N, C-alpha and C positions, 0 to 999 in steps of 0.2 A: 457315797458320792452323789451329788445332786445332779439330776439329769435335766436337760432342756425340755420344755413342753413339746410333745410330739405333735406336729402338724402334718397329717398324712396327705400326700398328693394322690389324687384319684388316678388309677391306672385302669384302662379299659381292657377287657378280655382280649380284644384284637391286638393291642400293643403287647401284652404279655405273650400272646401266641407268636407274634412276629419275632420277639426276642428269643423265644425258645427254639424257633425253627431256623433263624438266620443269624441275627446279631449276637445271640448268646454265646455262640462258639467263638466269635471274634473277641468278645469281651473276656471270655475265660482264657483266651490265648495270651493276651498282653496284660490282663489285669485292670485295664482302664474301665471305669464305670462312671455313671452319672452321680452327682452329689446326692447323698441321702437327705431325707426330710428333717432329720434331727441328728444331734451329736451327743455322745455321752461324756466327752471330755475334750479339752483343748490344751495345747502345749506350744511353747515357743523356745527357740534356741538363739542365743547371741553367740555366733561362732567367730573366733579370733585365732590368729596364727600362733599365739604363745601357749596354747593349751594342747597342741598336737602331740600325740604319743605314738612312737614307732612300734612295730611288731615285737620288738625286744622289751617292751615295757618302759623304755627310756624316752625322755623328752626329745622331740625331733622338730627342727625348725619348719614352721609353716611359711607361707608366702608373705613377706613383709608388706604391711600396709593393707592387706586384704581383710575383708570382713564378710560375714554372712548373717542373714536373718532367715531362719527357717520356722514357719508357722504350720502347725499340724492340727487338724480337727478330726476326731476319732468317733466312729460309731462302732463300738466293740461288739454289739449285738449282731450287726451285719458284717463284721470284720472288714470295715471300710475305713481307710485313712485318706483324708484330703490334705493336700500340701500346697503351700505358697512359699517358694524358695527364691531368695534374692541374694546374689553374690555381687560384691563390689571390689574391684581391684584384683580379681582373679584372672590371670592371663595364661595363655598356652593351651595345649591340647589336653583333654581329659585322658586319664589312664588308670586302669584298675583291673585286677584279675576277676572282678565281679562283672555282671552283665552291663552295669552302668558304673559311673564313678562317684555317684552321690547317694549316700546311705544313711540309715539309722543303724548304728552298731549297739551291741549290748556290752557295756562296760562302764564302770564308775569313773569319776574324774581321776585322772592320773594313771589310768590303766588302759590296756588295749583289749579288744574283743571282736568277735565276728560280726559281719553285717547280717541284719535280720530282714531289712526291707531295702530294695534298690529302687531309686526314683529316677525318672528322666532327668538328664543333666540340664541345668539352667543354660539358656542360650541368649546371645546378644552380640551386637556388632561393636558396642562401645565399652565403657567402663563397667556397666551393669549387665548382669546376666540373670534371667528369671526363668522359672518353671512353675506351673500350677496344674492341678488336676486331682483326680481321685483314683485310688487303687483298692482292689478287693482281694483278700486272701482266699486260698492259701498262698503265702508269699514265697517266692524263690529269688535267689540272688545270683546264681551261677557259680558261687564259690562252694567247692566240695570239701567236706571235712569228715573223716571217718566213714567215707563211702556214701554220704548224703549231703544234700544242699544245706547251706547254713541257715536257710529260712525254714527248714523242716521242723514242724512242731511248734513254731512260734505263733503266739496269739497276741493281739493288741491289748488284751486284758493284762498282759504282763507289764506293758508300759504304764497302764493306769494304776497298777498295784505298786509300782516302784519306778517312777519316771527318772529319778536320779541315777538309775542303773543303765541309762541309755544316752547316747549322744548322736548328734548329727554332724556330718562332715562331707567333704568332697575332695577328690584327688586329681592331680595332674601329673604329666610326665616329669616335670621338674620338681614336684613335691609329692612323691608317691605315698608318703605316710599321711599326707593330708595338707591342703592349703590352709584350711581353717577348721576349727572344731568347737563344739559347745555342748554342754549337758542339757537335756530336756528340763524345762521348768513349767509347772502347771499354770494355766491361766484360769482364774475364777470365772465361772460361767454365769452365776447369779440368776439363773432362770431366763436368760435372754433368749428369745426365739430366734431361730436361724433362717426363717423364711420358707418358701415353698419347696426349694430344692428342685430335684429332677433335672431335666435336660434343657433348662432355660439358659441359653448362652448369655443373655443380658444380665443374669444374676451372678456376676463375677464376685468372688469373695474379696474383702478388703484385708490386706495383710496387717497383722497386729503391730509388729515392729517394736523396736526398743523404746521409742517414745511413748507408745501406748501402754507398755508394761509399767514404765515409770509413773505415768499418769494414773494407772490403775492402782498402784500402791498408795498414791496420795488420796485418791478419791474413794478407794475401797471397792471399786468395780471396774470392769473393762467394758467399754461400749463397743458392741459388735453389730455393724450394720451391713445389710446387703440390699442392693437395688433389685426391684422386681419389674418384670415387663407388665 
């Protein structure tokens, strides 16, 4: 797998010490971290209601007319996944036995499987709901199976090794099996630099989206740009 060129952000000993003494505990508690300086892989999901599978392994109806675009950037060396999630036409309250209702599950197309990563649910007042940020493992979902959390032992390297074995989805009270679902698809990185990373709030990632993936297929590469302060 080709990695992006690493552009290290300088961290002072004072900053590191502050994280260790104060912020580190908070970050470890909820898993939210700053964006890393580089990524080892990127993936996208085009989620639709017609691919939802129930816990019994049978097709289950998702929410008619709803769609989702889930973009993931992974640094598997640091066990960090950054996410840009966009739902359109998803209505109603979220509901799931997991800690949140928006996940990456481990299962191939046409099969059901346990959640491995739980993301903050996309929010919005209108037709579109969005969510973005970065999480660092070890990952937990709040779903217990055989006496342990379904995220136990999971590593992002598993996604990189076999992305087709994972899917993204979200669940609501009216569509408990899932409103929309889609398998992870690798996005060619082509050595594109990811920018300085770190805690720069102005460096918001640009979602890849379906149109970008189609354009990448025609051009042979995906353009990935981030603004810098």
